[in-house]
C-alpha positions as CSV (number, residue, x, y, z in Angstrom):
1,M,-51.2,-60.3,90.6
2,G,-50.9,-62.7,93.5
3,S,-47.8,-64.9,93.3
4,G,-46.7,-63.5,89.9
5,L,-47.5,-64.0,86.3
6,K,-47.9,-67.5,84.7
7,V,-48.6,-69.0,81.4
8,G,-52.2,-68.4,80.4
9,D,-52.8,-65.1,82.2
10,L,-54.6,-62.4,80.1
11,F,-54.8,-58.6,80.4
12,S,-57.4,-56.4,78.6
13,I,-56.6,-52.7,78.6
14,K,-59.0,-50.3,76.9
15,G,-58.4,-46.6,76.7
16,Q,-57.2,-43.8,74.5
17,P,-54.2,-41.5,74.2
18,T,-54.8,-37.9,75.3
19,E,-55.5,-35.3,72.6
20,D,-51.9,-34.1,72.9
21,A,-50.3,-37.5,73.6
22,K,-46.6,-37.9,73.0
23,S,-45.9,-41.2,74.9
24,F,-47.3,-43.6,77.4
25,T,-46.0,-46.7,79.1
26,I,-47.5,-50.0,80.3
27,N,-45.2,-52.1,82.5
28,W,-45.5,-55.7,83.9
29,Q,-43.1,-55.3,86.8
30,S,-42.1,-56.8,90.1
31,G,-43.6,-54.1,92.4
32,P,-45.4,-50.8,92.6
33,A,-42.3,-48.5,92.6
34,K,-41.4,-46.7,89.4
35,F,-38.0,-48.3,89.2
36,D,-38.8,-51.9,90.1
37,D,-37.7,-54.7,87.7
38,V,-39.8,-54.7,84.5
39,L,-40.5,-58.0,82.8
40,F,-42.2,-56.3,79.8
41,Q,-42.4,-52.7,79.0
42,L,-44.7,-51.5,76.2
43,N,-44.0,-47.9,75.3
44,P,-45.9,-46.3,72.3
45,R,-44.1,-43.1,71.4
46,L,-46.5,-41.2,69.3
47,D,-44.2,-38.3,68.8
48,E,-41.6,-40.6,67.3
49,G,-44.0,-42.8,65.3
50,R,-42.9,-46.1,66.9
51,V,-43.6,-48.6,69.7
52,V,-40.7,-49.6,71.9
53,R,-40.6,-52.9,73.9
54,N,-38.0,-53.6,76.5
55,S,-37.3,-55.0,80.0
56,R,-35.4,-53.7,83.0
57,L,-33.4,-55.7,85.6
58,D,-31.4,-54.2,88.5
59,D,-31.9,-50.7,87.0
60,E,-30.5,-51.7,83.7
61,M,-32.6,-51.6,80.6
62,G,-32.3,-54.5,78.1
63,K,-31.9,-54.4,74.4
64,E,-34.6,-52.3,72.9
65,E,-37.0,-53.7,70.3
66,S,-39.0,-51.3,68.2
67,T,-41.6,-51.1,65.4
68,Q,-41.3,-48.7,62.6
69,E,-44.7,-47.3,63.1
70,T,-47.4,-46.8,65.8
71,P,-51.0,-47.7,65.4
72,F,-52.0,-45.3,68.2
73,S,-53.4,-41.9,67.5
74,P,-54.2,-39.0,69.9
75,G,-57.7,-39.1,71.1
76,T,-58.5,-42.4,69.3
77,P,-59.7,-45.4,71.5
78,F,-57.8,-48.7,71.4
79,D,-58.5,-52.2,72.7
80,L,-55.3,-54.0,73.8
81,M,-55.1,-57.6,74.9
82,V,-51.8,-59.1,76.3
83,G,-51.3,-62.8,77.0
84,V,-48.5,-64.7,78.7
85,R,-47.1,-67.6,76.7
86,S,-44.3,-70.0,77.7
87,L,-41.6,-68.1,75.7
88,E,-43.1,-64.7,75.1
89,F,-45.8,-62.1,75.7
90,E,-48.2,-61.9,72.8
91,T,-50.6,-59.0,72.0
92,R,-53.7,-58.3,70.1
93,L,-54.7,-54.7,69.2
94,D,-58.3,-53.9,68.2
95,G,-59.0,-57.6,67.6
96,K,-55.9,-58.3,65.4
97,E,-52.6,-60.0,66.1
98,W,-50.0,-57.5,66.9
99,I,-46.5,-57.7,68.4
100,T,-44.7,-60.2,70.7
101,F,-41.9,-59.8,73.2
102,G,-39.7,-62.7,74.3
103,H,-39.2,-63.4,78.0
104,K,-35.9,-62.1,79.2
105,H,-36.3,-63.1,82.8
106,D,-38.7,-65.2,84.9
107,V,-42.2,-63.8,84.3
108,G,-43.2,-65.1,87.7
109,A,-41.4,-62.1,89.2
110,A,-44.0,-59.7,87.7
111,K,-46.7,-58.9,90.3
112,T,-47.8,-55.4,89.3
113,L,-49.3,-53.7,86.3
114,F,-48.0,-50.1,86.1
115,L,-49.3,-47.4,83.7
116,E,-48.1,-43.9,83.2
117,G,-48.0,-41.2,80.5
118,D,-50.4,-39.6,78.0
119,M,-53.1,-42.2,78.1
120,Q,-56.5,-42.4,79.8
121,P,-57.6,-46.0,80.5
122,S,-61.4,-46.7,80.4
123,S,-61.2,-50.4,81.4
124,I,-58.6,-52.7,82.8
125,C,-59.3,-56.4,83.2
126,I,-56.8,-58.9,84.7
127,D,-57.8,-62.5,84.0
128,L,-55.5,-64.8,85.8
129,A,-55.7,-68.4,84.6
130,Q,-57.4,-70.6,87.2
131,L,-55.7,-73.9,86.9
132,N,-56.0,-75.7,90.2
133,P,-59.4,-75.6,91.8
134,S,-59.8,-77.9,94.8
135,G,-56.2,-78.9,94.5
136,V,-56.8,-81.2,91.6
137,L,-53.0,-81.4,90.9
138,N,-52.2,-82.5,94.4
139,G,-49.5,-79.9,94.9
140,T,-47.8,-80.1,91.5
141,N,-46.2,-76.8,90.6
142,I,-48.2,-75.6,87.6
143,K,-45.6,-73.1,86.6
144,T,-43.1,-75.9,85.8
145,R,-45.5,-77.8,83.5
146,G,-44.9,-77.8,79.8
147,V,-47.3,-76.1,77.5
148,R,-48.8,-78.5,75.0
149,L,-51.4,-76.2,73.4
150,Q,-52.0,-72.5,73.7
151,Q,-54.1,-70.0,71.7
152,M,-55.4,-66.5,72.5
153,C,-58.7,-65.5,70.9
154,P,-58.8,-68.4,68.4
155,E,-61.6,-68.5,65.8
156,V,-64.4,-71.1,66.4
157,P,-64.7,-73.8,65.1
158,L,-61.2,-75.0,65.7
159,T,-59.2,-78.2,65.6
160,S,-55.9,-78.2,67.4
161,R,-53.2,-80.8,67.8
162,V,-51.9,-81.4,71.3
163,T,-48.1,-81.8,71.4
164,G,-47.3,-85.0,73.3
165,G,-51.0,-85.9,73.6
166,F,-53.6,-85.4,76.3
167,E,-52.0,-87.7,78.9
168,K,-52.8,-88.3,82.6
169,G,-51.9,-85.2,84.5
170,C,-52.8,-82.8,81.7
171,L,-55.1,-79.8,82.2
172,L,-57.2,-78.1,79.6
173,L,-58.5,-74.6,80.3
174,I,-61.0,-72.9,78.0
175,S,-62.1,-69.4,78.8
176,G,-64.7,-67.6,76.8
177,K,-68.1,-66.0,76.6
178,V,-71.5,-67.6,75.7
179,N,-73.3,-65.9,72.8
180,I,-76.5,-64.1,73.6
181,Q,-78.8,-66.6,71.9
182,P,-76.9,-69.9,72.1
183,S,-78.0,-73.3,70.7
184,R,-75.1,-75.6,71.4
185,M,-71.4,-75.9,72.1
186,Q,-69.3,-79.0,71.7
187,M,-65.7,-79.7,72.8
188,T,-64.0,-83.0,72.1
189,V,-60.7,-84.6,73.2
190,Q,-60.0,-87.1,70.4
191,C,-57.5,-89.3,68.5
192,G,-56.8,-87.6,65.2
193,E,-58.2,-84.5,63.6
194,G,-61.0,-86.2,61.6
195,S,-64.6,-85.2,62.4
196,E,-66.3,-88.4,61.5
197,D,-63.9,-91.4,62.0
198,S,-61.9,-90.3,65.0
199,D,-62.2,-92.1,68.3
200,I,-63.3,-89.6,71.0
201,A,-62.1,-89.9,74.6
202,L,-64.4,-87.1,75.7
203,R,-67.2,-85.2,74.1
204,Y,-68.4,-82.3,76.3
205,L,-71.7,-81.2,74.8
206,V,-73.8,-78.2,76.0
207,Q,-77.3,-77.6,74.6
208,W,-79.3,-74.6,75.6
209,E,-83.1,-74.7,76.3
210,D,-85.4,-72.0,75.1
211,D,-85.2,-70.3,78.5
212,G,-81.4,-70.2,78.3
213,S,-80.7,-73.0,80.7
214,P,-77.8,-75.3,79.7
215,K,-78.0,-79.1,79.5
216,I,-74.6,-80.8,79.7
217,T,-73.9,-84.4,78.5
218,L,-70.6,-86.3,78.3
219,N,-69.8,-89.3,76.1
220,S,-67.1,-91.1,74.2
221,K,-66.8,-92.9,70.9
222,E,-64.7,-95.9,69.9
223,E,-64.7,-97.6,66.5
224,D,-67.8,-95.6,65.5
225,N,-69.8,-96.7,68.6
226,W,-70.9,-94.2,71.1
227,G,-70.8,-95.2,74.8
228,Q,-73.2,-94.6,77.5
229,E,-74.1,-91.0,77.9
230,V,-73.4,-89.2,81.2
231,K,-75.6,-86.2,82.2
232,S,-74.4,-83.3,84.4
233,R,-76.3,-80.6,86.2
234,I,-74.9,-77.2,87.1
235,D,-76.5,-74.6,89.4
236,D,-74.6,-71.7,87.8
237,G,-72.6,-71.0,84.7
238,L,-72.7,-71.1,80.9
239,H,-75.6,-68.7,80.8
240,P,-76.2,-66.6,77.6
241,G,-74.0,-63.5,77.4
242,L,-71.8,-64.4,80.4
243,A,-68.1,-65.4,80.7
244,F,-67.0,-68.9,81.7
245,D,-64.0,-70.9,82.6
246,L,-64.1,-74.6,81.7
247,L,-61.3,-76.7,83.1
248,V,-60.9,-80.4,82.2
249,A,-58.2,-82.4,84.1
250,R,-57.2,-85.9,83.1
251,T,-56.6,-87.8,86.3
252,E,-56.3,-91.5,87.4
253,D,-60.1,-91.5,87.7
254,G,-60.8,-90.0,84.3
255,F,-61.7,-86.5,83.1
256,R,-62.7,-84.2,86.0
257,C,-64.7,-81.2,84.8
258,F,-64.8,-77.8,86.5
259,L,-67.0,-74.9,85.6
260,N,-66.0,-71.6,87.0
261,G,-64.0,-73.4,89.6
262,I,-66.7,-75.8,90.7
263,E,-66.4,-79.5,89.9
264,H,-69.6,-80.8,88.2
265,A,-68.7,-84.0,86.4
266,L,-66.3,-87.0,86.4
267,F,-66.1,-88.9,83.2
268,P,-64.2,-92.3,83.0
269,Y,-61.5,-92.8,80.4
270,R,-62.8,-95.5,78.1
271,L,-60.4,-95.8,75.2
272,E,-58.0,-98.7,75.3
273,D,-54.3,-98.4,74.2
274,Q,-54.9,-94.9,72.6
275,K,-53.7,-91.4,73.5
276,P,-55.9,-88.6,72.3
277,D,-53.9,-85.9,70.5
278,H,-56.4,-83.3,69.3
279,V,-58.9,-80.9,70.8
280,T,-61.9,-79.6,68.8
281,L,-64.4,-76.9,69.7
282,C,-67.4,-75.6,67.9
283,G,-70.6,-73.8,68.7
284,D,-72.1,-70.6,70.0
285,V,-69.2,-69.2,72.1
286,E,-66.3,-66.7,71.7
287,I,-63.0,-68.0,73.1
288,Q,-60.4,-65.8,74.8
289,R,-58.1,-68.5,76.1
290,L,-57.3,-72.1,75.1
291,L,-54.5,-73.6,77.2
292,L,-53.4,-77.2,77.7
293,L,-50.6,-78.1,80.2
């Protein structure tokens, strides 16, 4: 996992316990050895009817946390997603919110995903948050930046408040998947949560043609007046049925927009004496990650 875990990283593990399963373990740990430090251990114990969470540092286990039941059954497939938040690991099991585990040590020390026990994985996907394409932060340590907004697998449409506002230096990362037959997607960075009367610092609008090709336009609105529209062309990305990473960085020059790591638009900041404090998203997409630093 490169230089170690960071806020925004996601893990998708699909599989099933064996027919005679008693226990299996999933570790996020510092190295490949069995007794390396463990930042998060997820240990379903089917024979005991509970799920244990713990950590291990210098060969010493931490204080055990446990559920009173286990949702895992021998031979039954499961779909587990684990996300790294600023204060904890969060999980979703079979599409529903599940358990959390607070960080006991620096999660940046975790560089290995380790699995053992009575479980057969069918799919493992490690999705590390791509937060600095082309050195947009000019050397700033992303790991030290405060999290202003974070959601895993949020429902769309959504309106979310940004703690502290979307200031210069902030980064917004949206990771998701375009629907098979999309029509439009709209993301806004705006002042207030209202849909009609809010000033909008950035509207990022995608409209799909009949052949599935996306058209991207950017604009702003102040005192109910829309500004001059800016069009953007992309050679690849946002195609129906495919995954995407949209990164928006607010810099001295305005909003720099990256799609799958490639910069494709620069939109000037037009609002005077206002700080946008909400992000909205709607349209024909499924979202796995919403992160603003």
